[in-house]
C-alpha positions as CSV (number, residue, x, y, z in Angstrom):
1,X,-40.2,-54.6,-69.7
2,X,-40.1,-58.1,-71.3
3,X,-43.4,-59.9,-70.6
4,X,-42.8,-63.4,-69.1
5,X,-44.0,-66.1,-71.6
6,X,-47.1,-68.0,-70.5
7,X,-47.2,-71.0,-72.9
8,X,-43.7,-72.5,-73.2
9,X,-42.7,-74.3,-70.1
10,X,-39.2,-74.8,-68.7
11,X,-37.7,-78.2,-68.5
12,X,-36.4,-77.6,-65.0
13,X,-37.6,-80.4,-62.7
14,X,-37.1,-81.0,-59.1
15,X,-37.3,-84.3,-57.2
16,X,-39.9,-84.3,-54.5
17,X,-38.3,-84.6,-51.1
18,X,-40.2,-86.4,-48.4
19,X,-39.5,-84.8,-45.1
20,X,-39.4,-87.0,-42.0
21,X,-42.1,-85.9,-39.5
22,X,-40.9,-84.2,-36.3
23,X,-41.0,-86.6,-33.4
24,X,-42.2,-84.7,-30.4
25,X,-39.7,-85.0,-27.6
26,X,-40.9,-86.0,-24.2
27,X,-41.8,-83.4,-21.6
28,X,-38.8,-84.4,-19.5
29,X,-36.4,-83.9,-22.4
30,X,-37.9,-80.5,-23.2
31,X,-37.6,-79.5,-19.5
32,X,-34.0,-80.5,-19.5
33,X,-33.3,-78.4,-22.6
34,X,-35.0,-75.4,-20.9
35,X,-32.9,-75.7,-17.7
36,X,-29.7,-76.4,-19.6
37,X,-30.3,-73.3,-21.7
38,X,-30.9,-71.2,-18.5
39,X,-27.7,-72.5,-17.0
40,X,-25.7,-71.6,-20.2
41,X,-27.3,-68.1,-20.1
42,X,-26.3,-67.5,-16.5
43,X,-22.7,-68.7,-17.0
44,X,-22.4,-66.5,-20.1
45,X,-23.9,-63.5,-18.2
46,X,-21.4,-63.9,-15.3
47,X,-18.4,-64.1,-17.8
48,X,-19.5,-61.0,-19.7
49,X,-21.1,-58.7,-17.0
50,X,-19.6,-59.8,-13.7
51,X,-16.1,-61.1,-14.4
52,X,-15.9,-58.9,-17.6
53,X,-13.7,-61.4,-19.3
54,X,-13.9,-63.9,-22.2
55,X,-16.5,-61.7,-23.9
56,X,-16.7,-63.7,-27.1
57,X,-17.3,-67.0,-25.5
58,X,-19.5,-65.4,-22.9
59,X,-21.8,-63.9,-25.5
60,X,-21.9,-67.2,-27.3
61,X,-23.1,-68.9,-24.1
62,X,-25.7,-66.1,-23.5
63,X,-27.1,-66.4,-27.0
64,X,-27.1,-70.2,-27.0
65,X,-28.7,-70.4,-23.6
66,X,-31.4,-67.9,-24.6
67,X,-32.2,-69.5,-27.9
68,X,-32.3,-73.1,-26.5
69,X,-34.4,-72.3,-23.4
70,X,-37.0,-70.2,-25.2
71,X,-37.2,-72.5,-28.2
72,X,-37.7,-75.5,-26.0
73,X,-40.4,-73.6,-24.2
74,X,-42.1,-72.7,-27.5
75,X,-42.0,-76.4,-28.6
76,X,-43.2,-77.6,-25.2
77,X,-46.4,-75.6,-25.4
78,X,-46.9,-76.0,-29.2
79,X,-46.4,-72.3,-30.0
80,X,-44.0,-73.2,-32.8
81,X,-42.5,-76.0,-34.9
82,X,-38.8,-76.9,-35.2
83,X,-36.7,-75.4,-38.0
84,X,-33.3,-76.9,-39.2
85,X,-31.7,-77.2,-35.7
86,X,-34.3,-78.3,-33.0
87,X,-34.1,-76.2,-29.8
88,X,-32.1,-73.4,-31.5
89,X,-34.5,-72.4,-34.3
90,X,-38.3,-72.6,-34.6
91,X,-40.9,-71.4,-37.0
92,X,-44.4,-70.1,-36.7
93,X,-46.7,-71.0,-39.7
94,X,-50.1,-69.7,-40.6
95,X,-52.5,-69.5,-43.5
96,X,-54.2,-66.3,-42.3
97,X,-52.3,-63.9,-44.5
98,X,-52.6,-65.8,-47.8
99,X,-55.7,-64.0,-48.8
100,X,-54.0,-60.6,-48.1
101,X,-51.1,-61.6,-50.4
102,X,-53.6,-62.5,-53.2
103,X,-55.3,-59.1,-52.8
104,X,-52.0,-57.3,-53.0
105,X,-51.1,-59.3,-56.1
106,X,-54.3,-58.1,-57.9
107,X,-53.3,-54.4,-57.2
108,X,-49.5,-54.1,-57.4
109,X,-48.1,-57.2,-59.1
110,X,-47.4,-55.3,-62.4
111,X,-45.4,-52.6,-60.6
112,X,-43.6,-55.2,-58.6
113,X,-42.6,-56.9,-61.8
114,X,-40.8,-53.7,-62.9
115,X,-39.1,-53.3,-59.6
116,X,-38.0,-56.9,-59.6
117,X,-36.6,-56.5,-63.2
118,X,-34.6,-53.4,-62.2
119,X,-33.5,-55.2,-59.1
120,X,-32.3,-58.2,-61.1
121,X,-30.2,-55.9,-63.3
122,X,-28.6,-54.3,-60.2
123,X,-28.2,-57.7,-58.7
124,X,-26.5,-59.3,-61.8
125,X,-25.1,-56.5,-63.8
126,X,-24.2,-57.1,-67.5
127,X,-25.3,-60.8,-67.2
128,X,-28.9,-59.6,-66.4
129,X,-28.8,-57.0,-69.2
130,X,-27.7,-59.6,-71.6
131,X,-30.3,-62.1,-70.4
132,X,-33.2,-59.7,-70.6
133,X,-32.4,-57.5,-73.6
134,X,-29.0,-57.7,-75.4
135,X,-28.7,-61.4,-76.3
136,X,-31.8,-61.4,-78.5
137,X,-30.5,-58.4,-80.4
138,X,-27.3,-60.1,-81.5
139,X,-24.4,-58.6,-83.4
140,X,-23.3,-55.0,-83.1
141,X,-26.5,-54.0,-81.2
142,X,-25.7,-56.5,-78.5
143,X,-22.2,-55.1,-78.1
144,X,-23.4,-51.5,-78.0
145,X,-26.1,-52.2,-75.4
146,X,-23.6,-54.0,-73.2
147,X,-21.0,-51.2,-73.5
148,X,-23.5,-48.5,-72.6
149,X,-24.9,-50.7,-69.8
150,X,-21.3,-51.3,-68.4
151,X,-20.7,-47.5,-68.3
152,X,-24.1,-46.9,-66.6
153,X,-23.5,-49.6,-64.0
154,X,-20.0,-48.3,-63.3
155,X,-21.3,-44.8,-62.7
156,X,-24.0,-46.2,-60.5
157,X,-21.5,-48.1,-58.4
158,X,-19.2,-45.1,-58.1
159,X,-21.9,-42.7,-56.9
160,X,-23.7,-45.1,-54.6
161,X,-21.1,-47.6,-53.2
162,X,-17.9,-45.7,-53.0
163,X,-18.6,-44.8,-49.4
164,X,-18.1,-48.4,-48.4
165,X,-14.4,-48.2,-49.5
166,X,-13.7,-45.1,-47.4
167,X,-12.9,-47.7,-44.7
168,X,-9.1,-48.2,-45.2
169,X,-9.4,-52.0,-44.8
170,X,-11.7,-52.2,-47.8
171,X,-10.0,-49.5,-50.0
172,X,-7.8,-52.1,-51.9
173,X,-11.0,-53.9,-53.0
174,X,-12.6,-50.9,-54.8
175,X,-11.5,-51.8,-58.3
176,X,-12.1,-55.5,-58.0
177,X,-15.6,-54.8,-56.6
178,X,-16.3,-52.3,-59.3
179,X,-15.4,-55.0,-62.0
180,X,-17.5,-57.6,-60.1
181,X,-20.5,-55.2,-59.9
182,X,-20.3,-54.3,-63.6
183,X,-20.3,-57.9,-64.7
184,X,-22.4,-59.6,-62.0
185,X,-24.1,-56.7,-60.1
186,X,-24.4,-56.7,-56.3
187,X,-24.0,-60.5,-56.4
188,X,-20.6,-60.1,-58.0
189,X,-19.6,-57.3,-55.7
190,X,-20.5,-59.3,-52.7
191,X,-18.6,-62.4,-53.6
192,X,-15.5,-60.4,-54.7
193,X,-15.6,-58.4,-51.4
194,X,-15.8,-61.6,-49.3
195,X,-13.1,-63.4,-51.2
196,X,-10.9,-60.3,-51.4
197,X,-11.2,-59.5,-47.7
198,X,-10.6,-63.2,-46.9
199,X,-7.3,-63.1,-48.8
200,X,-6.3,-59.9,-47.0
201,X,-7.0,-61.6,-43.7
202,X,-4.9,-64.6,-44.9
203,X,-2.1,-62.2,-45.7
204,X,-2.4,-60.7,-42.3
205,X,-1.3,-64.0,-40.8
206,X,2.1,-63.7,-42.5
207,X,2.8,-60.2,-41.2
208,X,1.3,-60.9,-37.8
209,X,-1.5,-58.3,-38.3
210,X,-4.9,-58.8,-36.6
211,X,-7.7,-58.1,-39.0
212,X,-11.3,-57.3,-38.0
213,X,-14.0,-59.8,-39.0
214,X,-15.9,-58.9,-42.3
215,X,-18.6,-61.5,-41.6
216,X,-20.3,-61.2,-38.3
217,X,-23.7,-61.9,-36.8
218,X,-25.6,-58.6,-36.4
219,X,-28.2,-58.8,-33.7
220,X,-29.7,-55.7,-32.1
221,X,-28.8,-55.5,-28.5
222,X,-25.8,-57.8,-28.9
223,X,-22.2,-56.5,-29.4
224,X,-20.8,-57.2,-32.8
225,X,-17.8,-59.6,-32.2
226,X,-14.5,-57.8,-32.3
227,X,-16.0,-54.3,-32.5
228,X,-18.0,-54.0,-29.3
229,X,-20.6,-51.9,-31.1
230,X,-24.1,-52.6,-30.1
231,X,-27.0,-52.0,-32.4
232,X,-30.0,-50.5,-30.4
233,X,-32.8,-52.9,-29.6
234,X,-35.2,-50.9,-31.8
235,X,-33.2,-52.4,-34.7
236,X,-35.5,-55.4,-34.4
237,X,-38.3,-53.3,-35.7
238,X,-36.3,-52.3,-38.7
239,X,-35.2,-56.0,-39.3
240,X,-38.8,-57.2,-38.9
241,X,-40.1,-54.7,-41.5
242,X,-37.3,-55.7,-43.9
243,X,-38.1,-59.4,-43.5
244,X,-41.8,-59.0,-44.0
245,X,-41.4,-56.8,-47.1
246,X,-38.9,-59.2,-48.5
247,X,-41.1,-62.3,-48.2
248,X,-44.3,-60.4,-49.0
249,X,-42.7,-59.4,-52.3
250,X,-41.9,-63.0,-53.1
251,X,-45.4,-64.1,-52.2
252,X,-47.1,-61.4,-54.3
253,X,-45.5,-62.6,-57.5
254,X,-46.0,-66.2,-56.6
255,X,-49.7,-65.4,-56.3
256,X,-49.7,-63.4,-59.5
257,X,-48.2,-66.4,-61.4
258,X,-50.8,-68.7,-59.9
259,X,-48.2,-70.5,-57.8
260,X,-49.8,-72.3,-54.8
261,X,-48.9,-70.8,-51.4
262,X,-49.2,-73.2,-48.5
263,X,-48.4,-70.9,-45.6
264,X,-46.5,-67.8,-44.4
265,X,-44.6,-67.4,-41.2
266,X,-41.6,-66.3,-39.2
267,X,-38.3,-68.1,-38.3
268,X,-37.3,-67.5,-34.7
269,X,-34.1,-67.8,-32.7
270,X,-35.6,-67.8,-29.2
271,X,-38.2,-65.1,-29.3
272,X,-36.3,-63.1,-31.9
273,X,-37.5,-63.1,-35.6
274,X,-34.4,-63.8,-37.8
275,X,-36.3,-64.7,-41.0
276,X,-39.7,-64.9,-42.7
277,X,-40.9,-67.2,-45.4
278,X,-43.7,-67.8,-47.9
279,X,-44.1,-71.6,-48.3
280,X,-45.0,-72.7,-51.8
281,X,-45.6,-75.9,-53.7
282,X,-42.3,-77.1,-55.3
283,X,-44.2,-78.6,-58.1
284,X,-45.9,-75.3,-59.1
285,X,-42.7,-73.3,-58.8
286,X,-40.8,-75.7,-61.1
287,X,-43.5,-75.2,-63.7
288,X,-42.8,-71.5,-63.9
289,X,-41.1,-70.0,-66.9
290,X,-37.4,-69.1,-66.2
291,X,-38.2,-65.4,-66.6
292,X,-41.1,-65.7,-64.2
293,X,-38.9,-67.6,-61.7
294,X,-36.3,-64.9,-61.9
295,X,-38.8,-62.2,-61.2
296,X,-40.1,-64.1,-58.2
297,X,-36.6,-64.7,-56.9
298,X,-35.5,-61.1,-57.4
299,X,-38.6,-59.5,-55.9
300,X,-37.5,-59.7,-52.3
301,X,-34.1,-58.2,-52.7
302,X,-35.4,-55.6,-55.2
303,X,-38.0,-54.5,-52.6
304,X,-35.3,-54.2,-50.0
305,X,-33.2,-52.0,-52.3
306,X,-36.3,-49.9,-52.9
307,X,-36.6,-49.4,-49.2
308,X,-33.3,-47.4,-49.2
309,X,-34.6,-44.3,-51.1
310,X,-37.9,-44.7,-49.3
311,X,-36.1,-44.6,-45.9
312,X,-34.1,-41.5,-46.9
313,X,-37.3,-39.7,-48.0
314,X,-39.0,-40.7,-44.8
315,X,-36.1,-39.6,-42.7
316,X,-35.9,-36.2,-44.3
317,X,-39.7,-35.7,-44.1
318,X,-39.8,-36.9,-40.5
319,X,-37.0,-34.5,-39.5
320,X,-38.7,-31.6,-41.2
321,X,-42.1,-32.4,-39.6
322,X,-40.8,-32.8,-36.0
323,X,-38.1,-30.0,-36.2
324,X,-40.0,-27.5,-34.0
325,X,-40.7,-30.1,-31.4
326,X,-37.1,-31.5,-31.7
327,X,-35.7,-27.9,-31.1
328,X,-37.8,-27.7,-27.9
329,X,-36.3,-31.0,-26.7
330,X,-32.8,-29.7,-27.4
331,X,-33.4,-26.4,-25.6
332,X,-34.7,-28.3,-22.6
333,X,-31.7,-30.6,-22.6
334,X,-29.4,-27.6,-22.8
335,X,-31.0,-26.3,-19.6
336,X,-30.9,-29.7,-17.9
337,X,-27.2,-30.3,-18.7
338,X,-24.2,-28.0,-18.7
339,X,-20.9,-29.3,-19.8
340,X,-19.2,-32.7,-20.0
341,X,-17.3,-34.7,-17.4
342,X,-15.1,-37.8,-17.3
343,X,-17.3,-40.7,-16.1
344,X,-14.9,-43.6,-16.4
345,X,-11.3,-44.3,-17.4
346,X,-10.7,-47.6,-19.1
347,X,-7.5,-49.6,-18.4
348,X,-7.2,-50.5,-22.1
349,X,-8.6,-49.8,-25.5
350,X,-9.3,-52.7,-27.9
351,X,-10.6,-53.5,-31.3
352,X,-10.9,-56.9,-33.0
353,X,-8.9,-58.7,-30.2
354,X,-6.0,-56.2,-30.2
355,X,-5.5,-54.5,-26.8
356,X,-3.5,-51.3,-26.0
357,X,-2.9,-49.4,-22.8
358,X,-5.4,-46.6,-22.4
359,X,-3.9,-43.2,-23.5
360,X,-6.0,-41.5,-20.8
361,X,-4.9,-43.7,-17.9
362,X,-3.1,-41.5,-15.3
363,X,-3.7,-38.3,-17.3
364,X,-7.5,-37.8,-17.1
365,X,-9.4,-38.7,-13.9
366,X,-13.1,-39.4,-13.0
367,X,-14.8,-36.1,-12.3
368,X,-12.6,-34.0,-14.6
369,X,-14.8,-31.4,-16.3
370,X,-13.9,-31.0,-20.0
371,X,-13.9,-27.3,-20.9
372,X,-12.2,-27.4,-24.3
373,X,-10.9,-29.9,-26.9
374,X,-8.3,-28.6,-29.4
375,X,-9.3,-25.0,-28.4
376,X,-13.0,-25.6,-29.1
377,X,-15.5,-25.1,-26.2
378,X,-17.2,-28.3,-25.2
379,X,-20.9,-28.6,-24.5
380,X,-21.6,-32.1,-25.8
381,X,-19.9,-35.5,-26.2
382,X,-20.1,-35.1,-30.0
383,X,-17.6,-32.3,-29.9
384,X,-15.1,-34.5,-28.0
385,X,-15.6,-37.3,-30.5
386,X,-14.9,-35.0,-33.4
387,X,-11.8,-33.7,-31.6
388,X,-10.4,-37.2,-31.0
389,X,-11.0,-38.2,-34.6
390,X,-9.3,-35.1,-35.9
391,X,-6.2,-35.6,-33.7
392,X,-3.0,-35.2,-35.7
393,X,-1.5,-36.9,-33.8
394,X,-2.4,-35.5,-30.4
395,X,-5.6,-34.2,-28.9
396,X,-5.4,-31.3,-26.4
397,X,-7.9,-31.1,-23.5
398,X,-8.4,-28.2,-21.1
399,X,-10.0,-29.7,-18.0
400,X,-11.2,-28.3,-14.7
401,X,-10.0,-30.6,-11.9
402,X,-10.9,-30.5,-8.2
403,X,-7.9,-30.3,-5.9
404,X,-8.0,-33.0,-3.2
405,X,-6.6,-30.8,-0.4
406,X,-8.2,-27.4,-1.1
407,X,-11.4,-28.7,-2.8
408,X,-11.0,-25.9,-5.4
409,X,-11.1,-26.4,-9.1
410,X,-8.2,-25.3,-11.3
411,X,-7.7,-25.5,-15.1
412,X,-5.2,-28.1,-16.4
413,X,-4.0,-28.8,-19.9
414,X,-3.8,-32.5,-20.9
415,X,-2.4,-33.9,-24.1
416,X,-3.3,-37.4,-25.2
417,X,-2.1,-39.4,-28.2
418,X,-5.1,-41.6,-29.3
419,X,-4.6,-45.2,-30.3
420,X,-5.1,-45.4,-34.0
421,X,-6.8,-48.4,-35.6
422,X,-5.9,-47.5,-39.2
423,X,-7.8,-50.3,-41.0
424,X,-11.1,-49.1,-39.6
425,X,-10.2,-45.4,-39.5
426,X,-10.9,-45.3,-35.7
427,X,-9.1,-43.5,-32.8
428,X,-9.7,-44.3,-29.1
429,X,-8.5,-42.7,-25.9
430,X,-10.2,-45.0,-23.4
431,X,-12.6,-42.6,-21.7
432,X,-16.3,-42.6,-21.1
433,X,-17.9,-39.2,-20.8
434,X,-21.2,-38.0,-19.3
435,X,-23.2,-34.8,-19.4
436,X,-23.3,-32.8,-16.2
437,X,-26.8,-32.2,-14.8
438,X,-27.8,-28.7,-13.7
439,X,-30.6,-29.9,-11.5
440,X,-33.3,-28.5,-13.8
441,X,-35.7,-31.3,-14.8
442,X,-36.8,-31.8,-18.4
443,X,-40.6,-31.7,-18.6
444,X,-42.1,-35.2,-18.9
445,X,-43.8,-34.5,-22.2
446,X,-40.5,-33.4,-23.7
447,X,-38.7,-36.5,-22.3
448,X,-41.3,-38.7,-24.0
449,X,-41.1,-36.7,-27.2
450,X,-37.3,-36.9,-27.3
451,X,-37.5,-40.6,-26.7
452,X,-40.0,-41.2,-29.6
453,X,-38.1,-38.9,-32.0
454,X,-34.8,-40.5,-31.3
455,X,-36.1,-44.0,-31.7
456,X,-38.0,-43.3,-34.9
457,X,-34.8,-41.7,-36.4
458,X,-32.9,-44.8,-35.3
459,X,-35.4,-47.2,-36.9
460,X,-35.3,-45.3,-40.2
461,X,-31.5,-45.1,-40.3
462,X,-31.2,-48.9,-39.5
463,X,-33.9,-49.6,-42.1
464,X,-31.7,-47.9,-44.7
465,X,-28.5,-49.7,-43.6
466,X,-30.0,-53.2,-43.1
467,X,-32.0,-52.9,-46.4
468,X,-28.8,-52.3,-48.3
469,X,-27.1,-55.3,-46.6
470,X,-30.1,-57.6,-47.1
471,X,-30.7,-56.4,-50.7
472,X,-27.1,-56.8,-51.9
473,X,-26.1,-60.0,-50.1
474,X,-29.3,-61.8,-51.1
475,X,-28.1,-61.5,-54.7
476,X,-25.0,-63.5,-53.8
477,X,-24.8,-66.1,-56.7
478,X,-24.8,-69.0,-54.4
479,X,-27.4,-71.0,-52.7
480,X,-29.1,-70.7,-50.2
481,X,-29.4,-67.1,-51.2
482,X,-32.0,-66.0,-53.8
483,X,-29.1,-65.1,-56.1
484,X,-28.0,-68.8,-56.2
485,X,-31.0,-69.9,-58.2
486,X,-30.9,-66.8,-60.3
487,X,-27.3,-67.4,-61.2
488,X,-28.1,-70.9,-62.5
489,X,-30.8,-69.6,-64.8
490,X,-28.9,-66.5,-66.1
491,X,-25.5,-68.1,-66.5
492,X,-26.7,-71.4,-68.0
493,X,-26.4,-70.1,-71.7
494,X,-22.8,-69.3,-71.1
495,X,-21.8,-72.9,-70.3
496,X,-23.5,-74.5,-73.2
497,X,-20.2,-74.9,-75.0
498,X,-19.3,-77.5,-72.3
499,X,-22.0,-79.7,-73.8
500,X,-23.6,-81.0,-70.6
501,X,-26.2,-83.7,-71.0
502,X,-29.1,-81.3,-70.2
503,X,-29.9,-78.0,-68.7
504,X,-30.2,-79.5,-65.2
505,X,-26.5,-80.6,-65.3
506,X,-25.4,-77.2,-66.5
507,X,-27.2,-75.5,-63.6
508,X,-25.6,-78.0,-61.2
509,X,-22.2,-77.1,-62.5
510,X,-22.8,-73.4,-62.0
511,X,-24.2,-74.0,-58.5
512,X,-21.1,-76.0,-57.5
513,X,-18.7,-73.3,-58.7
514,X,-20.4,-70.6,-56.6
515,X,-21.0,-72.7,-53.5
516,X,-17.3,-73.6,-53.4
517,X,-16.4,-69.9,-53.8
518,X,-18.8,-69.0,-51.0
519,X,-17.4,-71.8,-48.7
520,X,-13.8,-70.7,-49.5
521,X,-14.6,-67.0,-48.8
522,X,-16.3,-68.0,-45.4
523,X,-13.3,-70.1,-44.5
524,X,-10.9,-67.2,-45.2
525,X,-13.1,-64.8,-43.3
526,X,-13.0,-67.1,-40.3
527,X,-9.3,-66.3,-39.9
528,X,-9.9,-63.0,-37.9
529,X,-12.1,-64.9,-35.4
530,X,-9.5,-67.7,-35.0
531,X,-6.7,-65.2,-34.4
532,X,-8.9,-63.2,-31.9
533,X,-9.5,-66.4,-29.9
534,X,-6.1,-68.1,-30.1
């Protein structure tokens, strides 16, 4: 890999910003914020769980109330400091782990440089290849290297990212995102995807079609707006691991390049970690060579991307190691439960603000025992899910239903036509199913084992998924993402023909282009939320 220069210094400079000190609120004000947050939380809870209406606004009130009350509590007792928006976000800073970062830097910095370099190529495609290698070759060699790299990047995209476009709503964006990836890596793919889906959402207004949100807050334990999907709470463990590795990677290369680290810490929303940071001296960072700065900026996202194959390997290895114990758990569950029954019939099915009458209403009833789906014997809810998804267009149930008068069970055939949400490739019938207990208890040690195995599997799967999201979107070529600063450095040579006064002006121009593209894409992607509410 190209070795970062150590003598020639970049001309990039940054004005020193003097931050106004935080004026501690009075104890009365903090108490008021705590009680106001608790009131919002209670109102939101009633809307969501008691009245079961206005879910979107209700969840906003729940989150706002939780964040404000807990953050005000942390500020009141000096557990944290304010961050950006007082009472909503706080940060915990410490110097205790700085020595650990220096130690890691002495052992693994060289390997991290290689990882960061590869990550920058995946993050910025041909632009990164040209920056690191091809440009200095010039002439025919440069063209050949770029052509070969374009083919390699295209193949990488096809074999690793095609699965994203299996979702019908994203399928039209496959070719634009492929082109974006080849030229500007994951950063280009991300900005093209946001802009493309935003334009599709805008088009939906003219044909009165409700689109699902493409940009949504993903918090474990909280339903994703419009989808109703809840990520398990153990997802916070996956998120915490990703945040720590991301910032640790930045910190290791900062330390390796002799950049002064002031502190490390976590950013909290309430008690929930939503970010991590390594605080450095701006003056020392600005003295870094451009190539060193690029490697520092790329290190976090590159490490997140590296977590993807690591997660897959760990998932396979863990499944292999615990397979005998997992089989014991499955056998015990098969003895404890026999068959599947209808637990609840919903009045409607919905997705992204669109409601339809429940196909099962008046056809299936609570207590019905599901014996077959499409001719296949049922012994788990997964078989029913597969049957519904494979419906073409109907799904046929054979159920055992208890007669009210005689009390006897008799078999009845029921045919349902699922509601199809084509854009998301989903089918729903509006039924909640439950396993039927046999009365045989699962041994306590197997219950604990099953719980641990299930949660470790979930953590590893979410580690894989969230690592991909964090790694790709952090290469977005717009600030405040890491890719924003990287784009300024890598793209600056391509705007020299515009004859800006200096390099700083060139970088400002690049930054403005991408920040406006990001703001435009976010505005377009707000359309599904607006149409869901109004």
